[in-house]
C-alpha positions in Angstrom: 42.1 2.4 202.9 42.8 -0.2 200.3 46.2 -2.0 200.5 46.8 -1.5 196.7 45.8 1.8 195.2 47.5 1.4 191.8 45.0 -0.7 189.8 45.9 -2.3 186.5 43.9 -1.3 183.4 42.3 -4.7 183.0 40.9 -4.6 186.5 39.6 -1.1 186.2 38.0 -2.0 182.9 36.3 -5.0 184.5 35.1 -2.9 187.5 33.7 -0.3 185.1 31.9 -2.9 182.9 30.5 -4.6 186.0 29.2 -1.2 187.4 31.5 -1.5 190.4 33.5 1.7 189.7 33.1 5.3 188.7 36.1 6.6 186.6 37.1 10.2 187.2 39.2 11.7 184.4 41.3 14.6 185.7 42.9 15.5 182.3 42.2 18.8 180.7 39.4 19.3 178.1 41.9 19.5 175.2 43.2 16.0 176.0 39.8 14.4 175.7 39.5 14.4 171.9 42.6 12.3 171.4 41.3 9.5 173.7 38.8 9.1 176.6 37.1 6.4 178.5 33.4 5.9 177.9 31.2 7.1 180.8 34.2 8.6 182.7 33.3 11.8 184.7 35.5 14.7 183.5 36.8 16.7 186.5 39.9 18.5 185.2 42.7 18.9 187.8 43.2 22.6 186.9 39.6 23.4 188.0 39.1 20.5 190.3 35.6 20.5 191.8 35.0 18.0 194.6 31.3 18.4 194.2 31.5 16.5 190.9 32.9 13.4 192.7 30.0 10.9 193.4 31.0 10.3 197.1 27.7 8.6 197.9 27.7 6.2 194.9 28.8 3.2 196.9 31.1 2.4 194.0 34.9 2.4 193.8 36.3 5.7 192.7 39.2 5.4 190.2 41.1 8.5 189.1 42.5 8.6 185.6 45.0 10.8 183.7 47.5 10.2 180.9 50.2 8.4 182.8 49.0 8.2 186.3 50.8 11.1 188.0 48.1 13.8 188.1 45.4 11.2 189.0 47.6 10.0 191.9 48.0 13.6 193.1 44.2 14.1 193.0 43.6 10.7 194.7 46.0 11.7 197.6 44.3 15.1 197.9 40.7 13.7 198.2 41.9 11.2 200.8 43.9 13.8 202.8 40.9 16.2 202.8 38.6 13.4 204.0 36.4 13.7 200.9 36.8 10.0 200.3 37.9 7.3 202.6 39.1 5.1 199.8 40.1 5.8 196.2 42.2 4.2 193.4 44.5 5.3 190.6 44.6 3.7 187.1 48.2 2.4 187.1 50.0 3.8 184.1 47.1 6.0 183.2 45.4 6.1 179.8 48.7 5.2 178.1 48.6 1.8 179.9 44.9 1.4 179.0 45.8 1.8 175.3 48.8 -0.6 175.6 46.4 -3.2 177.1 44.2 -2.8 174.0 41.1 -1.8 176.0 38.3 0.2 174.4 38.2 4.0 174.3 36.5 6.8 172.5 38.3 9.3 170.2 37.3 12.3 168.1 35.1 15.3 168.9 33.1 15.3 172.0 29.4 14.6 171.4 28.3 17.0 174.2 30.0 19.9 175.9 32.0 19.0 179.0 
């Protein structure tokens, strides 16, 4: 497992832009209209479905929520269950992403989740 699992927003953004990571947003559907990350896979914590996690992608898996607490719980769960051998958490969540001035999408979803 990685020595550091809390990854700062700037690093996660670089990983995503370089195609090195898959972002998994565990927030609920009603939270997505206010702000969301482009190309993140939406797997809400309340109805978490491990089948939606691309375990064979060969990419880093980074879990995301609003402040980093729910995503850390999900990260710990998938590791404890042996679903992933390594996973990361966006440090400070989407709030930290916004504070860092990184790009995001807002408004109505273009396609159903």
